[in-house]
C-alpha positions as CSV (number, residue, x, y, z in Angstrom):
1,X,81.2,170.7,112.9
2,X,84.7,169.7,112.0
3,X,84.2,166.4,113.8
4,X,81.0,165.7,111.9
5,X,82.7,166.6,108.6
6,X,85.5,164.2,109.2
7,X,83.1,161.4,110.2
8,X,81.2,162.0,106.9
9,X,84.4,161.9,104.9
10,X,85.5,158.6,106.5
11,X,82.1,157.0,105.7
12,X,82.3,158.1,102.1
13,X,85.8,156.7,101.9
14,X,84.8,153.3,103.4
15,X,81.9,153.1,100.9
16,X,84.2,153.8,98.0
17,X,86.7,151.1,99.1
18,X,83.9,148.6,99.5
19,X,82.6,149.4,96.1
20,X,86.1,149.0,94.6
21,X,86.7,145.6,96.3
22,X,83.2,144.4,95.2
23,X,83.9,145.4,91.6
24,X,87.3,143.7,91.6
25,X,85.9,140.5,93.1
26,X,83.1,140.3,90.5
27,X,85.8,140.2,87.7
28,X,88.4,138.1,89.4
29,X,88.9,134.4,88.4
30,X,86.9,132.1,90.7
31,X,89.1,129.8,92.6
32,X,88.8,126.9,95.1
33,X,91.4,127.0,97.8
34,X,92.9,123.6,98.8
35,X,95.4,122.8,101.5
36,X,98.8,124.3,100.8
37,X,101.4,121.6,100.0
38,X,104.2,123.9,101.3
39,X,106.0,122.9,98.1
40,X,109.0,125.0,97.3
41,X,111.7,124.7,94.6
42,X,115.2,124.1,96.0
43,X,117.1,126.4,93.7
44,X,119.1,129.0,95.5
45,X,117.4,131.9,93.7
46,X,113.9,130.8,94.9
47,X,112.5,133.2,97.5
48,X,111.9,131.8,100.9
49,X,108.4,131.1,102.1
50,X,106.7,134.2,103.5
51,X,108.4,136.7,101.1
52,X,106.1,139.0,99.3
53,X,105.0,138.7,95.7
54,X,104.1,136.0,93.2
55,X,103.1,132.5,94.0
56,X,104.6,132.7,97.6
57,X,102.1,135.5,98.4
58,X,99.2,133.0,98.1
59,X,98.2,131.5,101.5
60,X,97.2,128.3,99.9
61,X,97.3,126.5,96.5
62,X,94.3,126.6,94.2
63,X,92.7,125.1,91.1
64,X,90.1,126.5,88.7
65,X,86.5,126.1,89.7
66,X,85.8,124.4,86.3
67,X,89.1,122.6,85.6
68,X,89.7,120.6,82.4
69,X,89.1,116.8,82.4
70,X,92.5,115.2,83.1
71,X,91.2,111.6,83.6
72,X,92.6,110.8,80.1
73,X,96.1,112.3,80.6
74,X,98.4,109.4,79.9
75,X,101.1,108.2,82.3
76,X,104.6,109.5,81.9
77,X,106.5,107.1,79.6
78,X,109.8,105.9,81.2
79,X,112.8,106.6,79.0
80,X,116.6,106.8,79.5
81,X,117.6,110.4,80.2
82,X,120.8,111.9,81.5
83,X,120.7,113.6,84.9
84,X,119.4,117.2,84.7
85,X,122.1,119.9,84.8
86,X,120.1,121.7,87.5
87,X,118.5,120.3,90.7
88,X,121.0,117.5,91.3
89,X,123.4,118.9,93.8
90,X,124.5,116.2,96.3
91,X,122.9,118.3,99.1
92,X,120.9,121.5,99.3
93,X,119.3,123.6,102.1
94,X,115.7,124.8,102.4
95,X,114.4,126.7,105.4
96,X,117.6,125.9,107.4
97,X,117.3,122.2,106.8
98,X,119.8,120.2,104.7
99,X,118.6,117.6,102.2
100,X,120.6,115.0,100.4
101,X,120.0,113.8,96.8
102,X,120.4,110.0,96.1
103,X,123.2,109.1,93.6
104,X,120.6,107.0,91.8
105,X,117.1,105.8,92.2
106,X,117.8,102.1,92.0
107,X,115.5,100.1,94.3
108,X,113.8,103.2,95.8
109,X,110.5,102.2,97.4
110,X,108.7,104.0,100.2
111,X,105.2,104.6,101.6
112,X,104.0,107.9,102.9
113,X,101.7,110.8,102.3
114,X,101.4,112.5,98.9
115,X,100.3,116.1,98.4
116,X,99.7,118.0,95.2
117,X,100.5,121.4,93.8
118,X,98.5,123.4,91.2
119,X,98.0,127.0,90.1
120,X,100.4,128.4,92.7
121,X,103.3,126.9,90.7
122,X,101.7,126.4,87.3
123,X,104.0,128.0,84.6
124,X,107.0,128.5,87.0
125,X,110.3,126.8,86.6
126,X,110.9,123.5,88.3
127,X,114.1,122.7,90.1
128,X,115.6,121.2,87.0
129,X,114.7,124.3,84.9
130,X,111.7,122.9,83.1
131,X,108.3,124.7,83.2
132,X,105.8,123.1,85.6
133,X,102.5,122.1,83.9
134,X,99.9,120.9,86.4
135,X,98.1,119.1,83.6
136,X,101.0,116.7,83.0
137,X,102.1,113.6,84.9
138,X,105.0,115.0,87.0
139,X,106.0,115.2,90.6
140,X,108.4,116.7,93.1
141,X,110.6,114.8,95.6
142,X,113.2,115.8,98.1
143,X,115.9,113.2,97.4
144,X,115.3,111.3,94.1
145,X,117.6,112.3,91.2
146,X,116.1,114.5,88.5
147,X,114.6,113.2,86.4
148,X,113.3,109.9,87.9
149,X,110.3,107.9,86.7
150,X,108.2,106.5,89.5
151,X,105.1,104.5,90.0
152,X,102.8,106.0,92.6
153,X,100.0,103.8,94.0
154,X,97.2,105.0,96.2
155,X,97.0,102.8,99.4
156,X,93.4,103.9,99.8
157,X,91.9,102.8,96.4
158,X,94.7,100.9,94.6
159,X,94.9,103.3,91.6
160,X,98.3,103.7,90.1
161,X,100.1,106.3,87.9
162,X,103.6,106.8,86.5
163,X,105.1,110.2,86.9
164,X,108.3,111.9,86.0
165,X,110.0,113.6,89.0
166,X,111.5,116.9,87.8
167,X,111.1,119.1,90.9
168,X,112.1,119.4,94.6
169,X,109.6,119.3,97.5
170,X,107.4,118.9,99.4
171,X,109.2,120.3,102.5
172,X,106.6,119.1,105.1
173,X,108.5,116.4,107.1
174,X,105.5,114.1,107.0
175,X,105.1,114.0,103.2
176,X,106.8,111.7,100.8
177,X,106.0,113.2,97.3
178,X,104.2,116.2,95.7
179,X,102.2,115.3,92.7
180,X,100.9,117.4,89.8
181,X,97.2,118.3,89.6
182,X,96.7,115.6,86.9
183,X,98.4,112.9,88.9
184,X,96.5,113.7,92.1
185,X,93.2,113.7,90.1
186,X,94.0,110.2,88.7
187,X,94.7,108.9,92.2
188,X,91.5,110.5,93.6
189,X,92.7,112.8,96.4
190,X,92.3,116.3,94.9
191,X,89.6,117.4,97.4
192,X,91.3,115.9,100.4
193,X,94.6,117.5,99.5
194,X,96.7,114.5,100.6
195,X,96.6,110.8,100.2
196,X,98.5,107.7,101.4
197,X,100.7,106.3,98.6
198,X,103.5,103.9,97.8
199,X,106.3,105.4,95.6
200,X,108.5,103.0,93.5
201,X,111.3,104.2,91.3
202,X,111.3,102.7,87.8
203,X,114.5,101.6,86.0
204,X,113.9,102.8,82.4
205,X,116.1,100.1,80.9
206,X,114.3,97.3,82.7
207,X,110.9,98.8,82.1
208,X,111.5,99.1,78.3
209,X,112.9,95.6,78.2
210,X,109.7,94.3,79.8
211,X,107.5,96.3,77.4
212,X,109.1,95.0,74.2
213,X,109.1,91.4,75.5
214,X,111.5,90.3,72.7
215,X,108.8,88.3,70.8
216,X,108.6,88.5,66.9
217,X,105.1,88.6,65.5
218,X,104.3,86.2,62.7
219,X,101.9,88.1,60.5
220,X,103.0,90.3,57.6
221,X,102.2,94.0,57.9
222,X,100.0,96.2,55.9
223,X,101.3,99.7,54.9
224,X,101.9,101.9,57.9
225,X,99.1,104.1,59.1
226,X,99.2,107.9,59.4
227,X,100.2,109.5,62.8
228,X,97.8,108.7,65.6
229,X,96.1,105.8,63.8
230,X,96.1,102.3,65.4
231,X,96.1,99.3,63.2
232,X,94.5,96.0,64.2
233,X,97.2,93.4,63.8
234,X,100.8,92.8,64.7
235,X,103.5,93.5,62.1
236,X,106.7,92.3,60.5
237,X,108.6,92.9,57.3
238,X,106.6,93.6,54.2
239,X,106.7,92.3,50.7
240,X,109.4,94.8,49.7
241,X,111.8,93.6,52.5
242,X,111.2,96.6,54.7
243,X,111.5,96.1,58.5
244,X,110.2,97.9,61.6
245,X,112.0,98.7,64.8
246,X,109.8,97.9,67.8
247,X,110.2,100.3,70.7
248,X,107.5,99.2,73.2
249,X,104.4,97.1,73.8
250,X,101.9,98.8,76.0
251,X,98.5,98.0,77.5
252,X,97.2,101.6,77.1
253,X,96.4,103.0,73.7
254,X,96.7,106.6,75.0
255,X,100.2,105.8,76.3
256,X,101.1,104.2,73.0
257,X,100.0,107.2,71.0
258,X,101.9,109.6,73.4
259,X,105.0,107.5,72.8
260,X,104.4,107.6,69.1
261,X,104.3,111.4,69.2
262,X,107.6,111.5,71.1
263,X,109.3,109.2,68.6
264,X,108.0,111.3,65.7
265,X,109.6,114.3,67.3
266,X,112.9,112.6,68.1
267,X,113.8,111.0,64.7
268,X,112.9,111.3,61.0
269,X,111.1,108.0,60.2
270,X,107.4,107.2,60.4
271,X,106.0,105.7,63.6
272,X,103.0,103.5,63.9
273,X,101.0,101.8,66.6
274,X,99.6,98.3,65.9
275,X,97.3,96.4,68.3
276,X,96.9,92.7,69.1
277,X,94.5,91.6,71.9
278,X,94.8,94.8,73.9
279,X,98.6,95.1,73.4
280,X,99.7,98.2,71.5
281,X,103.1,97.9,69.8
282,X,104.9,101.1,68.9
283,X,107.1,100.7,65.9
284,X,109.4,102.9,63.8
285,X,109.3,102.2,60.0
286,X,109.0,101.0,57.4
287,X,112.7,100.9,56.9
288,X,114.8,99.2,54.3
289,X,117.5,96.9,55.8
290,X,120.2,99.4,55.1
291,X,118.4,102.1,57.2
292,X,117.9,99.9,60.3
293,X,121.3,100.3,61.8
294,X,121.4,104.1,61.5
295,X,117.8,104.3,62.8
296,X,118.7,102.2,65.9
297,X,121.6,104.5,66.7
298,X,119.4,107.6,66.3
299,X,116.9,106.0,68.7
300,X,119.6,105.1,71.1
301,X,120.8,108.7,71.2
302,X,117.2,109.8,71.8
303,X,116.9,107.6,74.8
304,X,115.4,104.4,73.3
305,X,118.2,101.8,73.3
306,X,116.0,98.7,73.4
307,X,114.6,98.9,69.8
308,X,114.7,95.6,68.0
309,X,114.0,94.6,64.4
310,X,110.7,93.0,63.7
311,X,110.8,90.7,60.7
C-alpha cells in the first residue's frame, strides 16, 4: 500500500512539473537559436565561459523570431576619436591565452571568417565600456585598437559595410571578427552564423579627406533646410555673405542624415544636407565670416578636423 501511494504521489508531481513547464513555455519569448559565436568581452571582471547566470548561461546566441528590419541601418561614419580608456591594454588574457592589441590600425587588412553576436550580449557593456546594441553597425576584434573603423566585405556576395570596432572577441581561433546583428544582416550570413570576409581598417583622416574632395561648388545656396531635409543643389555663400563649412560628401543619403544628426548634437550651429547627382554634402551653417573660425575649432575638437569653407 505504501509503495502504491508513493508511486501515485510521484505521478502527480511529474504532472504538476510538466504543467508548470508547459505554462512557462507558452508565455516565454520565442527565440531562434543560432550558432554561438563564443564571443566574450576581455575585461577582467567578465565571467569566464561556463559560469552560471546571465548571458553566459545561454548555450547559444539568439535573435527574435520577428526581428526589426535592419536593412536600412546606415554604415558607421568614420571620425577621429581618441583611444578608449578601457579595452586597450597592450595585452590581455582570455581562457588562458594571451592576446596583443596593435598600437594602431594603420594598414590592417586580413581575410577570415566572420561570426555575429545578438541577444546574448545585447544591452551589456562592451570591452571599452559602451553598451552593445545589436541593431547598430559595430563589431568585436581581438587585436584592433578600440575604437577602430573598418570596412568588412563579404567574399561570398561582394556586399560591404563599415563598422565601428568597440569590443573584444571572437575567441575562436578560426574567426577574424564578430559583427553586430545589423552588420551580419547587411552582409547576408545571419542564418549561416558565419561568413567569409575581408576586414580593412579605415584611417578616418584619409577617409574624411576623400569624402570632402576639396571642390568648391559654384551655385549660390538657398536658405538652409530644417533637420533631416535634403536640398537638391550644391551650395556656397549666400547674398548676406554667410558661408558654410563642408564636412563630408557621401554617396548614401541615410549616411548623410546620420552624420547630420551627429553634427547637430556636437555643436550649436544648424546642419544641412544638399544633394547633387547622387552626392550628399553635409554642411554646417549658415555662418557669418566671423563665426567660421570658431566653428571650425569646435568641429575639430568634436572629431571633424577636415571642415572647409564653401564660398
